[in-house]
N, C-alpha and C positions, 0 to 999 in steps of 0.2 A: 309428568313431565317426561316430552318426547324429546330425544337426544340423537334424532337422526342428524346425521351431518350433509353439508350441502354437495352438491355435484361439483366439482372444482368446472367440468366444461360449461356451464352456464356462465361464470365469470370470466370477463375479458382480462388480457393479459397485459394490457399497460395498467388497469385498475390495480392490479395485484403489485405491479413491482410498484407505483406510489405510493401504495400504502403500505408495502414493506419496509421502504426507504423511510417513508414517516414515522414508522413504528423502532426502527434501527437509532434512529437519531438520539433517544436520550442513554441508549446506550453507550453511545459515541462520543456523549457531551463529557464523559468522565476521562476520556482518554485525549483531552485536548493539545494538554503537553506534548503527548509523542506523537500526534498528527502535526501539530507545528515543526518539532524537530525532523519529521520525515519529512515536511515541505521544504523545510531548508535544504537537509542533505537532497531532495531531488534536485534542486536548484543549483545547488555546490557543483554536483555531479555532472548536470548538463551544462554547464557553465565549461567545465574543465574539458567536456566531450567535444565541446564548440571550439575552446580557444587553441585546442590541439592541431589542429590541421592548420592554424593561422599560424602559429608559430612555425609550425613546416616548414611553410609555404613560403615565410619571411626567411627563414635560414637559407631555403634553398637558392632562394631571389639575390638574397643579397651576400652571407657570408661565405658559399660555395662559389658565387661567380667572383667573387674577389680573391676566392681561395685563402679564406681566413680561418685560419685551423683553430685559434683560440675562439673566435666566435661561435665556430661548429660546437665547440666544446662546452662554451657557456648556455650556447640556448640549448642543446643537448640536457644539459644538466637541470636546466628550468621546465624543459619537457618532463625528465623523469619526474620532478616537484608534481608537474601538475596531474602526470598521471596516478600519482600515489596519492595527493588530495582528492581527486575522482573514484579510485576507487575504494578511499575510507568511508568518503560520503555514500559511495554506494553500500557498503557494508553496514555502515549505522541506519539507512533508510532500509534494507531489508531485514534487519534485526528488529528496529521499532515497531516497524507493519507485522512482523511477527508474532510480536507480544502482544500487539492490538488485538491481531486476529485471534490469538489465544485467549485473551481473557473474554474478548467477544463471546467466542463459543461458548465457555465455562458459563458466562453469565448467562445465557441463551439456555442452554440445558439446563442451570439449575431452576432456571423459570419455569419451563416445561415440566420438570420433575415435581415442582411443586405445585403446579397446574394440576397434573395426574395424578397426583395423591388428594388433591381435592375432592377429585369428583366421585358420586357415588357408583356402586358395583353396578346399579343397574345403567350407567352410561356403556360400561363394556359388557354387558350382558346385550344390549340395542345393536354395539358396533362392534362386533366377535372378529368380523372379518379383517 
């Protein structure tokens, strides 16, 4: 049997990318829950980052213009809460995607190891470099 490997310069980059994504989809299908959690965390974090400047602008335009110190304190407390929620969502997003990446790499490494274990010695003799 001939085990000579293909030259990677012969293939096109777009074909490699699309085929690689198609091959990764079964691995990612196990992570639907974590990907959903990550998606929600991204939306919450982005929403918090978008709401904060609006609240700051509202506070400057209304509470500071009227010299309403209590309004400034209330809006500052809301701003702190928004920043805490955004930071928490960002943390959850980072932890969830880190776990997905770690498990994906573990599965890929195990698959590669099992494939290499099943190859005959002749393969390694022909592809010694």
